[in-house]
N, C-alpha and C positions, 0 to 999 in steps of 0.2 A: 196279093199275088207274090209268091216267093220267086226271086230271080234265079237263084243257083240251080234248082231242078230244071228250069227251062234252058239255061246255058249248058247244062250237062248233055242235053240231047243234041245241041249244036256243036259241042266240042267234046266228043266222047273220049278222046285220047288225052285230055288234060285232067289231072287229078282234081276232083271236086273242091278240095280245100283251097286250091289256087284260084278258083273262080269267085268273083264278087257275089256275096250273098244278098246284097241289097244296095240301096242308095239313099242319100238324104234328098228330100224334095224341098226346094225353096221356090215358092211360086210355081212357075212353069219350067223350072230348071231342075234337072236331076244331077246331083253331084255324086260321083262314083269313084271308088278306089280300085285301081287296076295294077296288079303286080307287074314288074318289069318284063317277065318272060311272056306276058300276054300283049305286049305293045303292038305286035303285028296284027292282033285281032281286035284292037280297041275300037276301031271304026265300026266293025261289025257288031260288037257288043253295044255300042251306042245306038246303032240302027235298030237292034232288037228291042232295046228299052223304049225307043220312040214308037215302035210298032205295038208294044204291049200297053202303052199308056197314051191315049190319044190327046190328052190335055197337056202332056209334056212337049215342049217345043225346042228345048236345048238339053244336050247331055254334055257335061263337063267332067273332066278327069282331074282328081287331085294331083297336082304336079309339084308338091313340096309341103313343108310344114308351115304352121303359122309363124310369122316373124316380122321384124321391123318395128318401128316405133308404134305403129297403129295395129299391130297383130293381124295383118292381112295374110291371105293364103293364095299361093299361085295356083291358078286353075287353067286348064287348056281344053277348049271346046273340041269334042271328037265327033259330034253329030248334031244336026239340027241348025237352028239359026245362029248367026255369028254375033252373039251378044251375051253379056252377063248381068244386064239390068233386068229386073223383074218386079212384080207386085206380089207380096206374100200376105196371106191372111191367117191370123192366129188369135185365139182367145177373144174373138169379136172385134179385132182392130185390123186395119189395113196398113201395110208397111211397104213403102217404095225403097229399093236399095240397089246397089251395084256391088256384086260379089267380088269384083276386081279391086275395089277401093275401100271397102269397109269390112269390119268384123261382124259376123252375125252367125249364131248357132240355132238351128231349128230344134236341136236336142234340149234346149233350155226352156221349151214351151211350158212344160209341167212346173218347172221351178218358178217361172214368172207368175203363173197362176197361184202357186203356193204362197208366195210372198204377198200378193194382192189380197189373199184371204186373211192374212194376219193383220193387215192395217186397220186400225180402229178409227171410228168417226172422229173427225176434227184434227187428225194428225197432220203434221208437216213432215214430208218425206224428202230426203235428198238421195239422188242416185249419182254416184261418182263414176266416171268413165261410161256414160250412158249410151254411147254409140248412136244408132239411128233412132233410138227412143223406145224400144219395146218394153222395158221395165216401167218407165214413167207412164207411158200410155196405157198399159194394161192395168197398172195400179190406179190410174185416174179413172179408167173405164169401169173397174170392178170393185172399187171401194168408195168410201165416203170421206176420203182424205180432204183436208182443207186445201192443201197445195202439194204438188209434187214437182220438184226441181231436178232437172237433168243437167249434168255438166260433162262436156266432151271436148277433147283436145283436137281430134281429127276434123279439119274444116269440112271435108267432104261428108263425113258422117253427120256432123252438126247440120249441114245443109239439108240432108235427108230427114233429120229429126224435125226441122221446121216444116218441111213439106209434109211429113207424116202427121204433124199436129193439124195442119190444114185439112188433110184427108180424113181426119177423125173428128169432125166438128162437134160431135156429142160430148167430147172430152174437153171440158172448159177449165179444169183446175191444174193444168200442166204448163210449165214454161221451161225453156232451155237456155243455157248459157254456153258459149264457146270459149274454151281456154283451158289452161292447166287447172286441175281441180283444186290443188292447194292454194294457188294464187287467187282463183275465183272466189273460193270460200272466204279468204281473208279480205279481199277487196270489197265484197258485198256484205260482210258481217252476217252471213247466213247461219242460222241454227235450226236444228230439226229434232223431232221426236224419234225419228227412225232414219238411219243412214245405211245405204247399200254401197259397198265397194265391190264392184262386179268384175274388176280386172283380175283374172285368176293367176296371171303370170307377172310377178313383180309388184302386185298391188300393195304389199306390206309397206312400201315406201310412203304411201299416202295414209297409213293408219294414224299417225299423230294428228294430221289435219282433220281426218274423219272424226276422231274422238273429240277434238276441240269443238267441232261443229255440232256435237251431240249433246242435247240437254240432259241434265241429271236424271237418271232412271230411264234414259232412252235405250233403244235397241239398235245394235250393230249387226248387220249381215255382211260377213266378210268371206269372199270367195277365194279359194286357194286350190292349188294342185299338190297332191300328196300321194305317196305310195300307199297302196291298199292297207288300211288298218293303222296308219300313222297320223291319226287325228290330233294326237298330243302335240305334234310339231306346229300345227296351225294355232292351237290354243296358246302355245308358248310365244308365238309372234304377237298375238293380241295382248297377252300379259306384259310383254316387254314394252309395247306402245303405251299401255296403261301406266306402267311405272314412270315412263318418260313424261306423261302428261298429268300425273297426279290423280289417277283413276284406278278402278278395280272392276273386275267382273263380279257382278252382284250375286249371281247364283249359278249353279252348274249349267254351262252352255249346252245347247242342242246342236248336234252335227247332222246335217242332211247330205247324203250322197246324191249328186245331181248331174252325173255324167262321168265320162272317163276319157283318157287320152292313151289308149292301149289297154291291155289286160291288167297291168299292174299299177297304173296311175289313175287316180280318181279325181274328179272335180268335186269339191265339197263346199258347203256353206256352213259357216259357224254363226249361229244365232246367239247373241250374248247381250244381256242387259248390263249396261255400264253405269256404275255409280261413282261419285266422288269419294276419295279417301277421307274418312272422318277424322 
């Protein structure tokens, strides 16, 4: 059900382009973007969404950009129950979370399934900045990985990851560590056949540690934000980290576009096989 045509009938004097065209659904919470000139109508818009979707119990408005150490986003409830905790189901797993305290993007669902499909039997997989655990749990659920390790610095997100591991009892090959990814990798001497660095803003700071944890011939999945068509800048970041750690990209990498932050900035994933310099 498209939201904008319905809102047009309720607000005929407002240009359609200024009306929200849809929303992100996280569990039973609808997260919607509303422009400043519609603030006087935001409560009514929230009530309309509740009326259209009987299984939605909360409507929250985006009230700022992602920011802070843990990349959380300010949200303000405009209709429904007064909470931002929910249970979300995706790709056959259950995820408990609090949108006020953790980072989570429903728009990465397809990307999480894509990565799980690439994992080969017997692989050991590391997920850096793993949040509440969606990548590790989906990989564990839909692959024959020997082990999947998630590392997360946000203590609240790590607590939810442990809760989500208990909630998905069929997944038995996942474990989680709390702490700085670089320090945790060094402290536990962890090595992997495949490493995901899923922090798209500033994640390049962890590239040397990610490469050190990757076995020769292993695969790196590095997430980054870049202007549309500027994939070469992301490749350059990985190449610089390779030079620092005595490694190289083994063959031409694959770049997947897996989201966007506005019309001109894309979230991309660089899939690269990493080899030692001979």
